[in-house]
PDBQT receptor file of N, H, CA, C and O in Angstrom, charges set to zero:
ATOM      1  N   MET A   1     171.482 116.020  65.059  1.00  0.00    +0.000 N 
ATOM      2  CA  MET A   1     171.772 117.273  65.732  1.00  0.00    +0.000 C 
ATOM      3  C   MET A   1     172.602 116.980  66.979  1.00  0.00    +0.000 C 
ATOM      4  O   MET A   1     172.250 116.116  67.783  1.00  0.00    +0.000 OA
ATOM      5  N   ALA A   2     173.689 117.697  67.127  1.00  0.00    +0.000 N 
ATOM      6  H   ALA A   2     173.974 118.399  66.475  1.00  0.00    +0.000 HD
ATOM      7  CA  ALA A   2     174.577 117.494  68.267  1.00  0.00    +0.000 C 
ATOM      8  C   ALA A   2     174.007 118.140  69.517  1.00  0.00    +0.000 C 
ATOM      9  O   ALA A   2     173.278 119.130  69.449  1.00  0.00    +0.000 OA
ATOM     10  N   ALA A   3     174.351 117.564  70.655  1.00  0.00    +0.000 N 
ATOM     11  H   ALA A   3     174.942 116.760  70.710  1.00  0.00    +0.000 HD
ATOM     12  CA  ALA A   3     173.907 118.121  71.940  1.00  0.00    +0.000 C 
ATOM     13  C   ALA A   3     174.617 119.443  72.196  1.00  0.00    +0.000 C 
ATOM     14  O   ALA A   3     175.767 119.632  71.799  1.00  0.00    +0.000 OA
ATOM     15  N   ASP A   4     173.924 120.344  72.859  1.00  0.00    +0.000 N 
ATOM     16  H   ASP A   4     172.990 120.191  73.181  1.00  0.00    +0.000 HD
ATOM     17  CA  ASP A   4     174.497 121.644  73.212  1.00  0.00    +0.000 C 
ATOM     18  C   ASP A   4     175.422 121.458  74.409  1.00  0.00    +0.000 C 
ATOM     19  O   ASP A   4     174.958 121.053  75.474  1.00  0.00    +0.000 OA
ATOM     20  N   PRO A   5     176.705 121.739  74.268  1.00  0.00    +0.000 N 
ATOM     21  CA  PRO A   5     177.641 121.549  75.387  1.00  0.00    +0.000 C 
ATOM     22  C   PRO A   5     177.362 122.481  76.567  1.00  0.00    +0.000 C 
ATOM     23  O   PRO A   5     177.840 122.237  77.675  1.00  0.00    +0.000 OA
ATOM     24  N   ASN A   6     176.598 123.537  76.337  1.00  0.00    +0.000 N 
ATOM     25  H   ASN A   6     176.211 123.735  75.437  1.00  0.00    +0.000 HD
ATOM     26  CA  ASN A   6     176.267 124.478  77.405  1.00  0.00    +0.000 C 
ATOM     27  C   ASN A   6     174.917 124.181  78.054  1.00  0.00    +0.000 C 
ATOM     28  O   ASN A   6     174.490 124.897  78.960  1.00  0.00    +0.000 OA
ATOM     29  N   ALA A   7     174.251 123.130  77.593  1.00  0.00    +0.000 N 
ATOM     30  H   ALA A   7     174.598 122.548  76.858  1.00  0.00    +0.000 HD
ATOM     31  CA  ALA A   7     172.932 122.789  78.130  1.00  0.00    +0.000 C 
ATOM     32  C   ALA A   7     173.040 122.365  79.592  1.00  0.00    +0.000 C 
ATOM     33  O   ALA A   7     174.024 121.754  80.009  1.00  0.00    +0.000 OA
ATOM     34  N   LYS A   8     172.012 122.700  80.354  1.00  0.00    +0.000 N 
ATOM     35  H   LYS A   8     171.212 123.196  80.016  1.00  0.00    +0.000 HD
ATOM     36  CA  LYS A   8     171.960 122.330  81.771  1.00  0.00    +0.000 C 
ATOM     37  C   LYS A   8     170.787 121.382  81.975  1.00  0.00    +0.000 C 
ATOM     38  O   LYS A   8     169.689 121.633  81.479  1.00  0.00    +0.000 OA
ATOM     39  N   LEU A   9     171.016 120.304  82.699  1.00  0.00    +0.000 N 
ATOM     40  H   LEU A   9     171.909 120.101  83.101  1.00  0.00    +0.000 HD
ATOM     41  CA  LEU A   9     169.954 119.349  83.002  1.00  0.00    +0.000 C 
ATOM     42  C   LEU A   9     169.231 119.789  84.276  1.00  0.00    +0.000 C 
ATOM     43  O   LEU A   9     169.842 119.955  85.331  1.00  0.00    +0.000 OA
ATOM     44  N   TYR A  10     167.943 119.970  84.153  1.00  0.00    +0.000 N 
ATOM     45  H   TYR A  10     167.446 119.835  83.295  1.00  0.00    +0.000 HD
ATOM     46  CA  TYR A  10     167.083 120.239  85.309  1.00  0.00    +0.000 C 
ATOM     47  C   TYR A  10     166.333 118.940  85.590  1.00  0.00    +0.000 C 
ATOM     48  O   TYR A  10     165.675 118.408  84.697  1.00  0.00    +0.000 OA
ATOM     49  N   HIS A  11     166.420 118.426  86.800  1.00  0.00    +0.000 N 
ATOM     50  H   HIS A  11     166.956 118.859  87.526  1.00  0.00    +0.000 HD
ATOM     51  CA  HIS A  11     165.693 117.204  87.128  1.00  0.00    +0.000 C 
ATOM     52  C   HIS A  11     164.214 117.507  87.352  1.00  0.00    +0.000 C 
ATOM     53  O   HIS A  11     163.354 116.748  86.906  1.00  0.00    +0.000 OA
ATOM     54  N   ASN A  12     163.915 118.592  88.029  1.00  0.00    +0.000 N 
ATOM     55  H   ASN A  12     164.614 119.208  88.391  1.00  0.00    +0.000 HD
ATOM     56  CA  ASN A  12     162.546 119.042  88.282  1.00  0.00    +0.000 C 
ATOM     57  C   ASN A  12     162.490 120.546  88.075  1.00  0.00    +0.000 C 
ATOM     58  O   ASN A  12     163.379 121.282  88.504  1.00  0.00    +0.000 OA
ATOM     59  N   ILE A  13     161.431 120.988  87.411  1.00  0.00    +0.000 N 
ATOM     60  H   ILE A  13     160.709 120.390  87.063  1.00  0.00    +0.000 HD
ATOM     61  CA  ILE A  13     161.255 122.404  87.153  1.00  0.00    +0.000 C 
ATOM     62  C   ILE A  13     159.761 122.672  86.997  1.00  0.00    +0.000 C 
ATOM     63  O   ILE A  13     159.005 121.764  86.650  1.00  0.00    +0.000 OA
ATOM     64  N   SER A  14     159.336 123.879  87.243  1.00  0.00    +0.000 N 
ATOM     65  H   SER A  14     159.950 124.616  87.525  1.00  0.00    +0.000 HD
ATOM     66  CA  SER A  14     157.915 124.228  87.098  1.00  0.00    +0.000 C 
ATOM     67  C   SER A  14     157.693 124.919  85.752  1.00  0.00    +0.000 C 
ATOM     68  O   SER A  14     158.633 125.412  85.128  1.00  0.00    +0.000 OA
ATOM     69  N   TYR A  15     156.434 124.945  85.320  1.00  0.00    +0.000 N 
ATOM     70  H   TYR A  15     155.670 124.545  85.827  1.00  0.00    +0.000 HD
ATOM     71  CA  TYR A  15     156.109 125.638  84.072  1.00  0.00    +0.000 C 
ATOM     72  C   TYR A  15     156.502 127.114  84.126  1.00  0.00    +0.000 C 
ATOM     73  O   TYR A  15     157.087 127.617  83.167  1.00  0.00    +0.000 OA
ATOM     74  N   PRO A  16     156.197 127.829  85.227  1.00  0.00    +0.000 N 
ATOM     75  CA  PRO A  16     156.625 129.235  85.276  1.00  0.00    +0.000 C 
ATOM     76  C   PRO A  16     158.143 129.398  85.108  1.00  0.00    +0.000 C 
ATOM     77  O   PRO A  16     158.598 130.349  84.473  1.00  0.00    +0.000 OA
ATOM     78  N   GLU A  17     158.927 128.467  85.680  1.00  0.00    +0.000 N 
ATOM     79  H   GLU A  17     158.558 127.694  86.197  1.00  0.00    +0.000 HD
ATOM     80  CA  GLU A  17     160.378 128.543  85.534  1.00  0.00    +0.000 C 
ATOM     81  C   GLU A  17     160.804 128.311  84.083  1.00  0.00    +0.000 C 
ATOM     82  O   GLU A  17     161.704 128.982  83.579  1.00  0.00    +0.000 OA
ATOM     83  N   VAL A  18     160.150 127.357  83.418  1.00  0.00    +0.000 N 
ATOM     84  H   VAL A  18     159.419 126.812  83.828  1.00  0.00    +0.000 HD
ATOM     85  CA  VAL A  18     160.453 127.080  82.004  1.00  0.00    +0.000 C 
ATOM     86  C   VAL A  18     160.221 128.339  81.173  1.00  0.00    +0.000 C 
ATOM     87  O   VAL A  18     161.040 128.698  80.327  1.00  0.00    +0.000 OA
ATOM     88  N   LEU A  19     159.096 129.001  81.423  1.00  0.00    +0.000 N 
ATOM     89  H   LEU A  19     158.430 128.710  82.110  1.00  0.00    +0.000 HD
ATOM     90  CA  LEU A  19     158.759 130.206  80.669  1.00  0.00    +0.000 C 
ATOM     91  C   LEU A  19     159.675 131.374  81.039  1.00  0.00    +0.000 C 
ATOM     92  O   LEU A  19     160.118 132.124  80.169  1.00  0.00    +0.000 OA
ATOM     93  N   GLU A  20     159.953 131.521  82.343  1.00  0.00    +0.000 N 
ATOM     94  H   GLU A  20     159.593 130.911  83.049  1.00  0.00    +0.000 HD
ATOM     95  CA  GLU A  20     160.807 132.619  82.816  1.00  0.00    +0.000 C 
ATOM     96  C   GLU A  20     162.221 132.508  82.264  1.00  0.00    +0.000 C 
ATOM     97  O   GLU A  20     162.812 133.504  81.848  1.00  0.00    +0.000 OA
ATOM     98  N   LYS A  21     162.763 131.290  82.263  1.00  0.00    +0.000 N 
ATOM     99  H   LYS A  21     162.283 130.481  82.601  1.00  0.00    +0.000 HD
ATOM    100  CA  LYS A  21     164.136 131.065  81.799  1.00  0.00    +0.000 C 
ATOM    101  C   LYS A  21     164.203 130.932  80.276  1.00  0.00    +0.000 C 
ATOM    102  O   LYS A  21     165.283 130.796  79.700  1.00  0.00    +0.000 OA
ATOM    103  N   GLN A  22     163.022 130.975  79.631  1.00  0.00    +0.000 N 
ATOM    104  H   GLN A  22     162.146 131.086  80.099  1.00  0.00    +0.000 HD
ATOM    105  CA  GLN A  22     162.913 130.835  78.179  1.00  0.00    +0.000 C 
ATOM    106  C   GLN A  22     163.603 129.569  77.682  1.00  0.00    +0.000 C 
ATOM    107  O   GLN A  22     164.318 129.587  76.681  1.00  0.00    +0.000 OA
ATOM    108  N   LEU A  23     163.373 128.468  78.402  1.00  0.00    +0.000 N 
ATOM    109  H   LEU A  23     162.791 128.454  79.215  1.00  0.00    +0.000 HD
ATOM    110  CA  LEU A  23     163.942 127.180  78.004  1.00  0.00    +0.000 C 
ATOM    111  C   LEU A  23     163.174 126.673  76.787  1.00  0.00    +0.000 C 
ATOM    112  O   LEU A  23     161.945 126.733  76.757  1.00  0.00    +0.000 OA
ATOM    113  N   ARG A  24     163.869 126.193  75.825  1.00  0.00    +0.000 N 
ATOM    114  H   ARG A  24     164.867 126.145  75.850  1.00  0.00    +0.000 HD
ATOM    115  CA  ARG A  24     163.238 125.762  74.580  1.00  0.00    +0.000 C 
ATOM    116  C   ARG A  24     163.144 124.242  74.527  1.00  0.00    +0.000 C 
ATOM    117  O   ARG A  24     163.691 123.600  73.631  1.00  0.00    +0.000 OA
ATOM    118  N   VAL A  25     162.440 123.683  75.504  1.00  0.00    +0.000 N 
ATOM    119  H   VAL A  25     161.996 124.204  76.232  1.00  0.00    +0.000 HD
ATOM    120  CA  VAL A  25     162.290 122.235  75.565  1.00  0.00    +0.000 C 
ATOM    121  C   VAL A  25     161.270 121.741  74.545  1.00  0.00    +0.000 C 
ATOM    122  O   VAL A  25     161.344 120.602  74.085  1.00  0.00    +0.000 OA
ATOM    123  N   MET A  26     160.324 122.600  74.197  1.00  0.00    +0.000 N 
ATOM    124  H   MET A  26     160.264 123.526  74.571  1.00  0.00    +0.000 HD
ATOM    125  CA  MET A  26     159.331 122.292  73.181  1.00  0.00    +0.000 C 
ATOM    126  C   MET A  26     158.633 123.579  72.777  1.00  0.00    +0.000 C 
ATOM    127  O   MET A  26     158.925 124.642  73.325  1.00  0.00    +0.000 OA
ATOM    128  N   ASP A  27     157.732 123.496  71.842  1.00  0.00    +0.000 N 
ATOM    129  H   ASP A  27     157.495 122.633  71.397  1.00  0.00    +0.000 HD
ATOM    130  CA  ASP A  27     157.002 124.644  71.322  1.00  0.00    +0.000 C 
ATOM    131  C   ASP A  27     156.307 125.416  72.445  1.00  0.00    +0.000 C 
ATOM    132  O   ASP A  27     155.707 124.813  73.335  1.00  0.00    +0.000 OA
ATOM    133  N   LEU A  28     156.386 126.741  72.403  1.00  0.00    +0.000 N 
ATOM    134  H   LEU A  28     156.873 127.230  71.680  1.00  0.00    +0.000 HD
ATOM    135  CA  LEU A  28     155.806 127.591  73.439  1.00  0.00    +0.000 C 
ATOM    136  C   LEU A  28     154.300 127.360  73.586  1.00  0.00    +0.000 C 
ATOM    137  O   LEU A  28     153.778 127.365  74.701  1.00  0.00    +0.000 OA
ATOM    138  N   THR A  29     153.606 127.160  72.475  1.00  0.00    +0.000 N 
ATOM    139  H   THR A  29     154.030 127.156  71.569  1.00  0.00    +0.000 HD
ATOM    140  CA  THR A  29     152.159 126.909  72.538  1.00  0.00    +0.000 C 
ATOM    141  C   THR A  29     151.875 125.607  73.280  1.00  0.00    +0.000 C 
ATOM    142  O   THR A  29     150.960 125.553  74.101  1.00  0.00    +0.000 OA
ATOM    143  N   ALA A  30     152.642 124.566  73.003  1.00  0.00    +0.000 N 
ATOM    144  H   ALA A  30     153.386 124.610  72.336  1.00  0.00    +0.000 HD
ATOM    145  CA  ALA A  30     152.453 123.276  73.679  1.00  0.00    +0.000 C 
ATOM    146  C   ALA A  30     152.725 123.400  75.177  1.00  0.00    +0.000 C 
ATOM    147  O   ALA A  30     151.980 122.859  75.994  1.00  0.00    +0.000 OA
ATOM    148  N   ILE A  31     153.798 124.115  75.535  1.00  0.00    +0.000 N 
ATOM    149  H   ILE A  31     154.403 124.554  74.871  1.00  0.00    +0.000 HD
ATOM    150  CA  ILE A  31     154.115 124.333  76.957  1.00  0.00    +0.000 C 
ATOM    151  C   ILE A  31     152.966 125.063  77.640  1.00  0.00    +0.000 C 
ATOM    152  O   ILE A  31     152.554 124.687  78.737  1.00  0.00    +0.000 OA
ATOM    153  N   THR A  32     152.448 126.104  76.994  1.00  0.00    +0.000 N 
ATOM    154  H   THR A  32     152.783 126.410  76.103  1.00  0.00    +0.000 HD
ATOM    155  CA  THR A  32     151.360 126.897  77.570  1.00  0.00    +0.000 C 
ATOM    156  C   THR A  32     150.100 126.058  77.746  1.00  0.00    +0.000 C 
ATOM    157  O   THR A  32     149.418 126.170  78.764  1.00  0.00    +0.000 OA
ATOM    158  N   MET A  33     149.789 125.224  76.767  1.00  0.00    +0.000 N 
ATOM    159  H   MET A  33     150.343 125.133  75.940  1.00  0.00    +0.000 HD
ATOM    160  CA  MET A  33     148.594 124.370  76.860  1.00  0.00    +0.000 C 
ATOM    161  C   MET A  33     148.731 123.353  77.986  1.00  0.00    +0.000 C 
ATOM    162  O   MET A  33     147.777 123.126  78.731  1.00  0.00    +0.000 OA
ATOM    163  N   CYS A  34     149.896 122.742  78.120  1.00  0.00    +0.000 N 
ATOM    164  H   CYS A  34     150.671 122.926  77.516  1.00  0.00    +0.000 HD
ATOM    165  CA  CYS A  34     150.123 121.779  79.201  1.00  0.00    +0.000 C 
ATOM    166  C   CYS A  34     150.027 122.471  80.557  1.00  0.00    +0.000 C 
ATOM    167  O   CYS A  34     149.473 121.915  81.505  1.00  0.00    +0.000 OA
ATOM    168  N   LYS A  35     150.568 123.687  80.646  1.00  0.00    +0.000 N 
ATOM    169  H   LYS A  35     151.018 124.139  79.876  1.00  0.00    +0.000 HD
ATOM    170  CA  LYS A  35     150.504 124.462  81.889  1.00  0.00    +0.000 C 
ATOM    171  C   LYS A  35     149.060 124.762  82.250  1.00  0.00    +0.000 C 
ATOM    172  O   LYS A  35     148.661 124.587  83.401  1.00  0.00    +0.000 OA
ATOM    173  N   GLN A  36     148.267 125.213  81.279  1.00  0.00    +0.000 N 
ATOM    174  H   GLN A  36     148.590 125.356  80.343  1.00  0.00    +0.000 HD
ATOM    175  CA  GLN A  36     146.868 125.556  81.524  1.00  0.00    +0.000 C 
ATOM    176  C   GLN A  36     146.065 124.342  81.991  1.00  0.00    +0.000 C 
ATOM    177  O   GLN A  36     145.168 124.470  82.824  1.00  0.00    +0.000 OA
ATOM    178  N   GLN A  37     146.387 123.173  81.455  1.00  0.00    +0.000 N 
ATOM    179  H   GLN A  37     147.116 123.069  80.779  1.00  0.00    +0.000 HD
ATOM    180  CA  GLN A  37     145.670 121.944  81.821  1.00  0.00    +0.000 C 
ATOM    181  C   GLN A  37     146.272 121.263  83.051  1.00  0.00    +0.000 C 
ATOM    182  O   GLN A  37     145.789 120.220  83.491  1.00  0.00    +0.000 OA
ATOM    183  N   LYS A  38     147.335 121.866  83.602  1.00  0.00    +0.000 N 
ATOM    184  H   LYS A  38     147.727 122.713  83.244  1.00  0.00    +0.000 HD
ATOM    185  CA  LYS A  38     148.011 121.326  84.790  1.00  0.00    +0.000 C 
ATOM    186  C   LYS A  38     148.501 119.893  84.576  1.00  0.00    +0.000 C 
ATOM    187  O   LYS A  38     148.358 119.037  85.448  1.00  0.00    +0.000 OA
ATOM    188  N   LEU A  39     149.081 119.651  83.400  1.00  0.00    +0.000 N 
ATOM    189  H   LEU A  39     149.197 120.347  82.692  1.00  0.00    +0.000 HD
ATOM    190  CA  LEU A  39     149.600 118.326  83.068  1.00  0.00    +0.000 C 
ATOM    191  C   LEU A  39     151.073 118.224  83.447  1.00  0.00    +0.000 C 
ATOM    192  O   LEU A  39     151.867 119.079  83.054  1.00  0.00    +0.000 OA
ATOM    193  N   PRO A  40     151.450 117.205  84.196  1.00  0.00    +0.000 N 
ATOM    194  CA  PRO A  40     152.878 116.986  84.418  1.00  0.00    +0.000 C 
ATOM    195  C   PRO A  40     153.486 116.504  83.099  1.00  0.00    +0.000 C 
ATOM    196  O   PRO A  40     152.813 115.847  82.304  1.00  0.00    +0.000 OA
ATOM    197  N   LEU A  41     154.729 116.823  82.876  1.00  0.00    +0.000 N 
ATOM    198  H   LEU A  41     155.275 117.357  83.521  1.00  0.00    +0.000 HD
ATOM    199  CA  LEU A  41     155.372 116.510  81.607  1.00  0.00    +0.000 C 
ATOM    200  C   LEU A  41     156.779 116.018  81.885  1.00  0.00    +0.000 C 
ATOM    201  O   LEU A  41     157.446 116.519  82.791  1.00  0.00    +0.000 OA
ATOM    202  N   VAL A  42     157.234 115.044  81.115  1.00  0.00    +0.000 N 
ATOM    203  H   VAL A  42     156.692 114.638  80.380  1.00  0.00    +0.000 HD
ATOM    204  CA  VAL A  42     158.608 114.574  81.225  1.00  0.00    +0.000 C 
ATOM    205  C   VAL A  42     159.272 114.764  79.869  1.00  0.00    +0.000 C 
ATOM    206  O   VAL A  42     158.781 114.273  78.853  1.00  0.00    +0.000 OA
ATOM    207  N   VAL A  43     160.384 115.475  79.862  1.00  0.00    +0.000 N 
ATOM    208  H   VAL A  43     160.783 115.874  80.687  1.00  0.00    +0.000 HD
ATOM    209  CA  VAL A  43     161.159 115.693  78.645  1.00  0.00    +0.000 C 
ATOM    210  C   VAL A  43     162.399 114.813  78.745  1.00  0.00    +0.000 C 
ATOM    211  O   VAL A  43     163.176 114.928  79.693  1.00  0.00    +0.000 OA
ATOM    212  N   PHE A  44     162.580 113.930  77.760  1.00  0.00    +0.000 N 
ATOM    213  H   PHE A  44     161.949 113.836  76.990  1.00  0.00    +0.000 HD
ATOM    214  CA  PHE A  44     163.694 112.992  77.819  1.00  0.00    +0.000 C 
ATOM    215  C   PHE A  44     164.158 112.646  76.412  1.00  0.00    +0.000 C 
ATOM    216  O   PHE A  44     163.502 112.996  75.431  1.00  0.00    +0.000 OA
ATOM    217  N   ASN A  45     165.282 111.964  76.318  1.00  0.00    +0.000 N 
ATOM    218  H   ASN A  45     165.815 111.680  77.115  1.00  0.00    +0.000 HD
ATOM    219  CA  ASN A  45     165.859 111.569  75.043  1.00  0.00    +0.000 C 
ATOM    220  C   ASN A  45     165.186 110.289  74.536  1.00  0.00    +0.000 C 
ATOM    221  O   ASN A  45     165.345 109.215  75.116  1.00  0.00    +0.000 OA
ATOM    222  N   LEU A  46     164.436 110.429  73.444  1.00  0.00    +0.000 N 
ATOM    223  H   LEU A  46     164.307 111.301  72.973  1.00  0.00    +0.000 HD
ATOM    224  CA  LEU A  46     163.763 109.272  72.851  1.00  0.00    +0.000 C 
ATOM    225  C   LEU A  46     164.742 108.308  72.188  1.00  0.00    +0.000 C 
ATOM    226  O   LEU A  46     164.422 107.136  71.984  1.00  0.00    +0.000 OA
ATOM    227  N   LYS A  47     165.928 108.798  71.852  1.00  0.00    +0.000 N 
ATOM    228  H   LYS A  47     166.187 109.750  72.017  1.00  0.00    +0.000 HD
ATOM    229  CA  LYS A  47     166.901 107.963  71.144  1.00  0.00    +0.000 C 
ATOM    230  C   LYS A  47     167.648 106.993  72.057  1.00  0.00    +0.000 C 
ATOM    231  O   LYS A  47     168.302 106.067  71.578  1.00  0.00    +0.000 OA
ATOM    232  N   THR A  48     167.554 107.202  73.362  1.00  0.00    +0.000 N 
ATOM    233  H   THR A  48     167.023 107.954  73.752  1.00  0.00    +0.000 HD
ATOM    234  CA  THR A  48     168.222 106.292  74.296  1.00  0.00    +0.000 C 
ATOM    235  C   THR A  48     167.356 105.053  74.490  1.00  0.00    +0.000 C 
ATOM    236  O   THR A  48     166.234 105.159  74.986  1.00  0.00    +0.000 OA
ATOM    237  N   PRO A  49     167.862 103.873  74.105  1.00  0.00    +0.000 N 
ATOM    238  CA  PRO A  49     167.067 102.648  74.230  1.00  0.00    +0.000 C 
ATOM    239  C   PRO A  49     166.583 102.442  75.672  1.00  0.00    +0.000 C 
ATOM    240  O   PRO A  49     167.351 102.576  76.625  1.00  0.00    +0.000 OA
ATOM    241  N   GLY A  50     165.303 102.115  75.806  1.00  0.00    +0.000 N 
ATOM    242  H   GLY A  50     164.680 102.006  75.032  1.00  0.00    +0.000 HD
ATOM    243  CA  GLY A  50     164.722 101.820  77.108  1.00  0.00    +0.000 C 
ATOM    244  C   GLY A  50     164.153 103.025  77.846  1.00  0.00    +0.000 C 
ATOM    245  O   GLY A  50     163.503 102.857  78.878  1.00  0.00    +0.000 OA
ATOM    246  N   ASN A  51     164.381 104.239  77.342  1.00  0.00    +0.000 N 
ATOM    247  H   ASN A  51     164.909 104.375  76.503  1.00  0.00    +0.000 HD
ATOM    248  CA  ASN A  51     163.925 105.423  78.065  1.00  0.00    +0.000 C 
ATOM    249  C   ASN A  51     162.406 105.514  78.175  1.00  0.00    +0.000 C 
ATOM    250  O   ASN A  51     161.893 105.938  79.211  1.00  0.00    +0.000 OA
ATOM    251  N   ILE A  52     161.684 105.130  77.142  1.00  0.00    +0.000 N 
ATOM    252  H   ILE A  52     162.101 104.785  76.301  1.00  0.00    +0.000 HD
ATOM    253  CA  ILE A  52     160.219 105.193  77.221  1.00  0.00    +0.000 C 
ATOM    254  C   ILE A  52     159.722 104.303  78.357  1.00  0.00    +0.000 C 
ATOM    255  O   ILE A  52     158.870 104.720  79.141  1.00  0.00    +0.000 OA
ATOM    256  N   ALA A  53     160.242 103.094  78.451  1.00  0.00    +0.000 N 
ATOM    257  H   ALA A  53     160.935 102.756  77.813  1.00  0.00    +0.000 HD
ATOM    258  CA  ALA A  53     159.845 102.180  79.527  1.00  0.00    +0.000 C 
ATOM    259  C   ALA A  53     160.230 102.749  80.895  1.00  0.00    +0.000 C 
ATOM    260  O   ALA A  53     159.468 102.629  81.855  1.00  0.00    +0.000 OA
ATOM    261  N   ARG A  54     161.406 103.366  80.984  1.00  0.00    +0.000 N 
ATOM    262  H   ARG A  54     162.025 103.464  80.204  1.00  0.00    +0.000 HD
ATOM    263  CA  ARG A  54     161.842 103.963  82.257  1.00  0.00    +0.000 C 
ATOM    264  C   ARG A  54     160.890 105.075  82.701  1.00  0.00    +0.000 C 
ATOM    265  O   ARG A  54     160.517 105.157  83.871  1.00  0.00    +0.000 OA
ATOM    266  N   VAL A  55     160.508 105.922  81.755  1.00  0.00    +0.000 N 
ATOM    267  H   VAL A  55     160.812 105.855  80.805  1.00  0.00    +0.000 HD
ATOM    268  CA  VAL A  55     159.575 107.005  82.088  1.00  0.00    +0.000 C 
ATOM    269  C   VAL A  55     158.242 106.419  82.529  1.00  0.00    +0.000 C 
ATOM    270  O   VAL A  55     157.657 106.882  83.507  1.00  0.00    +0.000 OA
ATOM    271  N   MET A  56     157.758 105.410  81.822  1.00  0.00    +0.000 N 
ATOM    272  H   MET A  56     158.234 105.034  81.027  1.00  0.00    +0.000 HD
ATOM    273  CA  MET A  56     156.471 104.792  82.164  1.00  0.00    +0.000 C 
ATOM    274  C   MET A  56     156.500 104.149  83.554  1.00  0.00    +0.000 C 
ATOM    275  O   MET A  56     155.479 104.100  84.241  1.00  0.00    +0.000 OA
ATOM    276  N   ARG A  57     157.673 103.655  83.965  1.00  0.00    +0.000 N 
ATOM    277  H   ARG A  57     158.502 103.695  83.407  1.00  0.00    +0.000 HD
ATOM    278  CA  ARG A  57     157.807 103.061  85.302  1.00  0.00    +0.000 C 
ATOM    279  C   ARG A  57     158.005 104.129  86.383  1.00  0.00    +0.000 C 
ATOM    280  O   ARG A  57     158.041 103.813  87.572  1.00  0.00    +0.000 OA
ATOM    281  N   GLY A  58     158.133 105.379  85.969  1.00  0.00    +0.000 N 
ATOM    282  H   GLY A  58     158.104 105.636  85.003  1.00  0.00    +0.000 HD
ATOM    283  CA  GLY A  58     158.324 106.458  86.933  1.00  0.00    +0.000 C 
ATOM    284  C   GLY A  58     159.750 106.671  87.364  1.00  0.00    +0.000 C 
ATOM    285  O   GLY A  58     160.013 107.378  88.337  1.00  0.00    +0.000 OA
ATOM    286  N   GLU A  59     160.671 106.067  86.647  1.00  0.00    +0.000 N 
ATOM    287  H   GLU A  59     160.457 105.493  85.856  1.00  0.00    +0.000 HD
ATOM    288  CA  GLU A  59     162.092 106.267  86.969  1.00  0.00    +0.000 C 
ATOM    289  C   GLU A  59     162.503 107.683  86.601  1.00  0.00    +0.000 C 
ATOM    290  O   GLU A  59     161.949 108.266  85.669  1.00  0.00    +0.000 OA
ATOM    291  N   PRO A  60     163.467 108.241  87.320  1.00  0.00    +0.000 N 
ATOM    292  CA  PRO A  60     163.902 109.606  87.017  1.00  0.00    +0.000 C 
ATOM    293  C   PRO A  60     164.738 109.657  85.740  1.00  0.00    +0.000 C 
ATOM    294  O   PRO A  60     165.928 109.341  85.752  1.00  0.00    +0.000 OA
ATOM    295  N   VAL A  61     164.103 110.057  84.645  1.00  0.00    +0.000 N 
ATOM    296  H   VAL A  61     163.136 110.313  84.636  1.00  0.00    +0.000 HD
ATOM    297  CA  VAL A  61     164.769 110.170  83.354  1.00  0.00    +0.000 C 
ATOM    298  C   VAL A  61     164.488 111.565  82.810  1.00  0.00    +0.000 C 
ATOM    299  O   VAL A  61     163.328 111.967  82.728  1.00  0.00    +0.000 OA
ATOM    300  N   GLY A  62     165.503 112.294  82.444  1.00  0.00    +0.000 N 
ATOM    301  H   GLY A  62     166.446 111.967  82.511  1.00  0.00    +0.000 HD
ATOM    302  CA  GLY A  62     165.303 113.615  81.850  1.00  0.00    +0.000 C 
ATOM    303  C   GLY A  62     164.812 114.638  82.863  1.00  0.00    +0.000 C 
ATOM    304  O   GLY A  62     165.254 114.664  84.012  1.00  0.00    +0.000 OA
ATOM    305  N   THR A  63     163.886 115.483  82.411  1.00  0.00    +0.000 N 
ATOM    306  H   THR A  63     163.527 115.463  81.478  1.00  0.00    +0.000 HD
ATOM    307  CA  THR A  63     163.378 116.589  83.213  1.00  0.00    +0.000 C 
ATOM    308  C   THR A  63     161.888 116.460  83.413  1.00  0.00    +0.000 C 
ATOM    309  O   THR A  63     161.144 116.276  82.450  1.00  0.00    +0.000 OA
ATOM    310  N   LYS A  64     161.437 116.554  84.666  1.00  0.00    +0.000 N 
ATOM    311  H   LYS A  64     162.042 116.703  85.448  1.00  0.00    +0.000 HD
ATOM    312  CA  LYS A  64     160.009 116.549  84.956  1.00  0.00    +0.000 C 
ATOM    313  C   LYS A  64     159.574 117.989  85.139  1.00  0.00    +0.000 C 
ATOM    314  O   LYS A  64     160.123 118.724  85.960  1.00  0.00    +0.000 OA
ATOM    315  N   ILE A  65     158.558 118.385  84.341  1.00  0.00    +0.000 N 
ATOM    316  H   ILE A  65     158.112 117.788  83.674  1.00  0.00    +0.000 HD
ATOM    317  CA  ILE A  65     158.005 119.726  84.444  1.00  0.00    +0.000 C 
ATOM    318  C   ILE A  65     156.691 119.607  85.203  1.00  0.00    +0.000 C 
ATOM    319  O   ILE A  65     155.765 118.927  84.762  1.00  0.00    +0.000 OA
ATOM    320  N   ASN A  66     156.623 120.270  86.338  1.00  0.00    +0.000 N 
ATOM    321  H   ASN A  66     157.376 120.822  86.697  1.00  0.00    +0.000 HD
ATOM    322  CA  ASN A  66     155.470 120.169  87.229  1.00  0.00    +0.000 C 
ATOM    323  C   ASN A  66     154.549 121.365  87.065  1.00  0.00    +0.000 C 
ATOM    324  O   ASN A  66     155.001 122.490  86.855  1.00  0.00    +0.000 OA
ATOM    325  N   PRO A  67     153.227 121.101  87.163  1.00  0.00    +0.000 N 
ATOM    326  CA  PRO A  67     152.263 122.206  87.082  1.00  0.00    +0.000 C 
ATOM    327  C   PRO A  67     152.391 123.178  88.251  1.00  0.00    +0.000 C 
ATOM    328  O   PRO A  67     151.650 124.158  88.323  1.00  0.00    +0.000 OA
TER     329      PRO A  67
């Protein structure tokens, strides 16, 4: 699947903003459950080599969704 040329990268965003802007970063039910449990979430490209390790080290990769 090709990347959306109109996509905007958010470095930090809150759950209410994700829902308000109707961003489709993942399933609405999953977003709602993470919000209810106050879980921080990082959305990033799994296909980029090394990204999982970068996220685990706390490096700024992708978008952090804050409770």
